N, C-alpha and C positions, 0 to 999 in steps of 0.2 A: 665833680669838682676836685682838683687836687688838693691835698692837705700837707701843710708844713708843720710839724710838731715841734714845739719848743717846751723845755720844762719850766718850773718855777722856782724862786729863791727867796731866801730871807735876808741874806747877806752875801757880800762879794768876797771870794778869795780867788786864788790863782786859777781855779777851775769853775768859778762862778756857781759852785755848789753850795747850797744851804746846810747849816748845821740846825736841824729841827727835830723835835721828838714827836711831833704831831704829822704823820705822813699825809693829812688832808691838806697841809699848807702847800703841798707840791701839786696843786691843780694845775694841769697842763693848759697852755694856750694854743690855739689851733688857728693856722693861717692857710687860706687859699692862695694860690700864686697865679698871676696873670701878667701878660705883656700887652701894654696898650688895651687893655680890657679883654684880651682874647685868653681864655683859660687853656693852659698847658701849651702855650705856643712860644716859639723863640724864631729869631731871624732865620737860622740855618735849618732847612728841613722842615720848618713849620712846627716843630715840636721839641721839647726837652730831649736830650740825648741820655743814654746810659752814663753814669759817672759824672754828669754835669754838676758843678758844685758852685755854690754861692757863699759869698761872705756876708756875716750878719753882725751888726753892732746893736747892742741895747743900751739906752742912754737916756738921760733926762736933760732938759734945758735946751738952749739954743745950739744948733749945729752938733759938733762933737766935743763940746766943752766938758761934759761930765759923763764919761764913758763907764758903764756898768759891767759890760761884757764887749770884748774888742776883738773883731775879725774872726769870729767863729765859723768854722767850715760845716756847711750842711749840703748834702749830696742827694741825688735822685738815681733811681734805677732806670729812669727813662719814662716813667708814667706821670711825672709832674709832682709827685708827693716827695718831699724832702724830709731827712733825717739827719741828725748829727753824724758826722763823718767817723767820730770816735767819741768814747765817753767822755774825754776831757774837753770836748767841743760843745757838749751840752749847755744850752743856756736855761737859767733858772730866773723866774720872776722875784722880785723883792716881796716880802710878806705884806708890806703896806706901800701905798703910793702908785702913781701912774708912771708908766714908761713909754718911751718911743723906740722905733726900730728903724734902722737904715740898713739896706742890703744892696749887694751889687754882684754882677757876674761878668766875666769869669773869675774864679777865686784865685787870690795869690796869698801864698803862705807868709810872705814877708813884705811889710809895707813900712814906709818912713813917714810917721806922723799920720796925717789924713790924706796923704797924696797918693793917688793910684796912677802909675806911669802907663801911658798909652803908647803903642807902638805898632803901626799899621804897614810897616815896610814889607813884610812877607805875608802874602795872601793865601797861600795854599791851604791853611786850616782856618777857615772863615769863623768857626764857633769861637777860637781862641782869641779873636780880636773884636767880637761883637759885644761891646760894653753896653750893660744894662744896669739901670739904677732905680732903687725904689726908696721913697722916704715918706709914703702916705700913712703907714701904720703908726698913729700917734694916740696917746691917751689911754694906753691899755694897762690892765691890772690882772692879777690872777682870778678876778671874777669876770673877766671880759668873755663875751662870745666869740665866735669865730670872725676873724679880721681878714682882710685881703691885703696882700703884698702886691701892689701894681708896679711891675717894672716897664720902663720906658727905655727905648734905644737912645744912646746919647751920641752916635755917630751918624754918618749918612752911608747909604748903600747905592751902588750904581751898577746896572746891569745892561749889558749888550747882547742882543740876540742877532748873531751875525750869519748871512746867507751869502753864497757866491752868486754873481749875476754874470751878464755877457762878458766874455773874454777872461773869466777866472774859472779855471777847470774844476778846482776844489779847494777846500780849506784846510788841507793837511799841513801841519806844522804852524798853524795860525798862533801868533802871540798878540797880546793887547796891551798896550802901555798907557797910562794917564800921566801926561807930563806936568812937572812943576808942582808936585803936591807936598804939602807938609806931611811928614810921617810920625813926628813924635809930639806928644803934649802931656800935661799934667792935668788930671781929673781930681778935684776936691771933693772928696766923699762927705765933708761936712756941710758944703753948700750946693753940691750937685752942678758945679761949674767947671768948664774946660778952659784952660789957659795955657800960656807959654808954648804955642805951636813952633816947632823947629824942624830941622833936618829935611830941607827940601830935596825931593828926589823924583824921578820917574817911577811910578808904581806899576808893577806888572801884574795884570789882573789874573785871577785864577780862571782857567778856561776848561770847559767839559764839552765833549763831542756829543751832540744830539742826533736825532734822525737825519735831517738835512741841513742842520745848523750847528753853530758853536755858541755856547753860552760863555761870555766872559763877565765875570763879577768881581767887584771890589768894594770893600768898606773902607771909607776914608774919613778924613777929619772934616767936620763942617767947614763950609767956606763961603763966606759972605758974597764974594764975586768971583765966579768962575769963567767970566767972559775972556774969550780968546785962549783958553787953555786947550791944548792940543792932545787929541787922542789918536794913537798910531796903531793901526792894524798891519801887522808884518807877516807876509808870506815868503817863502824861499825866493820867489820871483820878484818881490818888490813890496813897497809900502804904499798904504793908503792913509792919508791923514784927514782928520775931521776936527775942524776948529769949532769950539763950542760958542754959540751965538751970544749976543748982548742980552744982559739981564739973567743969564745963567747962574744959579747959586745952588750949593748943596747944604741943606739945613739938617739939623739933628733930628733924628727919628723919621726921615723920609727916604723912600726908595725911589730912584730915578731909573726908568727902563726906556731903553732905546732899541728899535729894530733897524739893523743896519745891513745895506746890500752893497758888496764890493763889486765895481763894474771896471772893465778895462775895454771898452769899445774902440780899438784902434782905427776902425774904418771910418769913424766920425769923429772921434776925439781921441787924440793921442796920449792922453793923461789918464791914468787910472782914477777912479771916482769911488768915494765912499758915499753911498746914498743913506741918509737918516730917514727912513720911511715913516716913522712916527717916534714921539716921545711922551711919556707919561710919568707921573709921579704917584706911587700907590702906597697901600699899607705895607709896612710901617704906619704912616699917616696919609689918608687920601686927600690929595688936591687936584684940581684939573690938570690936564696935560694938553699938549699940541702936537702939530707934526710939521716937518719941513725937510727939505733936501739941501745937503752940502756937498760941494765937491772941493777937492784939494789936490795939491801937488804930489806927483809921484816921486819915489825914489828907487826907480826901476834900475837906473844905472848910478850907483853912488858915487859922489865926489870923493876925491883923496881924503882920508881922514874919517870917513863916514863910517859909522858902525850899525850893522843891521842884525837884529836878533833873528836868528835861523830856527833854532829848536830850544824848547825848555822840556826837561823831564823832572817831574816832582814825585814820581814813583806811586802816585795815587793818595788817596785820603780814606779815613775811617779807621778805628782801633783794630788792632791784630792782638788776639789773646796770646798769652806768653807761651801757651802749649800748642799754638797753631802757627808758628813763624814759617812762612814758606821759604825754601831755598830758590835761588835765582832761577833755576831751570823749571821749577813748578809754578812760578807766579806768572799770572796772565793779565794783571791790571796796569800794564804800562800805558803811558800816555801817548808815546811815539810807536805806534803798532808796526811801523815798517823797519824798525830797528830789531836787531837780534840780541837778546841779553843772556850772558853765561858767565859761569865761574868754574873754570877747570878743576878747582879743588873742592868744589861742593861745600864751602865753608861759611860763605856770606848768605845772609838771610835778609828778608824784609821784616820790620817790627815797628811797633810804637811803644812809647814810655808814658807813664802817667804825668809826667811834667810837661810833656808835649802831646796832648791827647789829639788823636786823629791824624797826626802828621807821621805819615809812612816814610821810612827812610832805609837806606842799606846799612847793615850792621857788619862792619869788617873786624872780626874778634881779635883779641889781643894776642900777639906772638904767634899767629898762625898765618901760613900762607892762604890768602882768600883775594879773589880779584872779582871786580865787576867789569867784564868785557862787553863792549856795545860794538856791534858790527852793522854795517849798512847806513852809515850816517852820510847821506849823499849831499853834496855841496856844489852848487853851480854858480858862476859869476864872481867867485872869491877864490883867491889863492892862499890868503891867510886868514886866521880866525883867532879870537879871543876865547878862552875856556873859562867860565866861572862855575864854582861850586861851593857848597857849604860843607864844613866839617864841625862835629861836636865831639870832644873827647869824653870818655867815661872816667873823668878825674875826680873820683869820689873822696879820695883820701887828702888830708892837708899837706902832704908831701908829694902828691902827684905832679909830675912834670912830663911834658911831651912837646911835640912840634908838629905843625901841619905838614911839614915834608916828610913825616914818617909814612904817609901815604904817597907812593910814586905814581907818576902818570906818565903814560906813553901814547903817542898818536902815531898810527901805522907803524908800530914797532919802535919807534923812535923815542927816547927818554926826553921829557920836557923838564927844565929846570923849575922846581918848586921853591920859591924863596922862603927863608926860615920866618916862622912866627911862633914864638913860644906859647905853650898852653899850660896852664895850672889849675889848681882846685877852683880857682874863681871862674874858670871856663867850664866847669862841669856841666855837661849836657846843654851848652850854649853854642849855637851855631855861629861860626865866624865865616866870612866869605874869603875865598881864594880866588884871584885872577891870574891867569897865565895869557900873556899876549904874543903875537907874532908867531903863531905856531902855522907852519906850511902845511897845506892839505892838498888833497886831490879830489877826483869827483866822488869816489866811494871810500869811506874813511873807516878805521877802527879806533876807538878810544878805550883805554884801560886805567882803571884806578887799582893800584896794587898795594895790598898790605902784606907784611911779613914779620919777621923776628923784631925789627925795629918799632913796630907798632905796639908799644909797650902797655898802653892803656886800653886800647880797643877804641874804634873810631865810627861815628855815624856820619854817613854821606847823603846829601839831599841837594836837590834843586840844581842839577846839572843844566847849564845854559851854553848853548854854542852861538857865538856872534861873528858874523862876517866883518872883515875888515878891509876896506879898499884903499 
């Protein structure tokens, strides 16, 4: 079993460390950690990952009305055992009386009151949005034996295992979006309740190529009625739409899995079809599932004004050590393997940072020539595209000022106008989305993101998306 070790205390100060003369008063309390009763497990990868951090509150009374230690960070090296992230994060018991603990994951350094902001708009790092909550460890004191922090998932997870059927040659470039989902909410750590859902948008699922299939997964806000919601499977040749049936709902703590086959049997049916071979709801929480088949309308020849996602490139997932950041030429874990990536200056690299764990991105260093050049972007059926991408500045100083347009963009050697959007210290390491529309393209294209002397802070580039416009 994994152990989470917290110290003990006789009084509260800014570090929650007691002033005692008898060291025996500092008897440690030990916690085992589990999620839905499964020791050392978590939604992503079925285990705790290195540097996963939880936030811990020690309190008495109802909710978080009397907090003795607030939002202390405890981290694991990946084995499920947690320890204080720093000395000043250690929690100590009071000498007398019983206390309760509330814990959550993933840890945020700064919270407003008891509100934990939830945002599932970006799915490429599933660990960063898998909200877990524990409030079961109650009535504990410095004489308590080992107790268990039981975490439960507060959101819903959806997985599609997609394969190509008749009339669909392959799944290269597949993207999957869930239409009409709320992406933001407030989670009250005092009560363990989710409220104020907002920011409705289409959610792009994280996709991973497997042997003969593609896994598309998304963590979404619970939804009491998902009937009629549309899931769109997009390939360069067209779209396949699956309308969720009556009585579909997404409940907190449950994972919904679907097996999908994409078909385009033009000899018998002129319309592409997404076939839902089976559907089930599994642990996280296990409940019975079912199976059904669904057909839908194609968008093989989009009408004027229609936008079709052709490609997304998120540069992969998983932490990269600061001592092992690969240059563009050396990196091999691209999502779009048919593209060729290069940097003629050998200055840009792939990296992750502690505030965005597992989120790999391109680093374009400050005041240096550095380019992400992408060749082999093949586009058929469209003469215009929209290009979307995310940028985050290294704006660590209170005086930091930059703009998204310090990263120039070229398509097939032609400069694309990047509208101004100022970036300041408030945007430090926070991604903002840039959209460039009505870009003329041909069958085989080159896209370049260019940094130079005007890139005064250094910029992180992520989530490049190519959208066909008809």
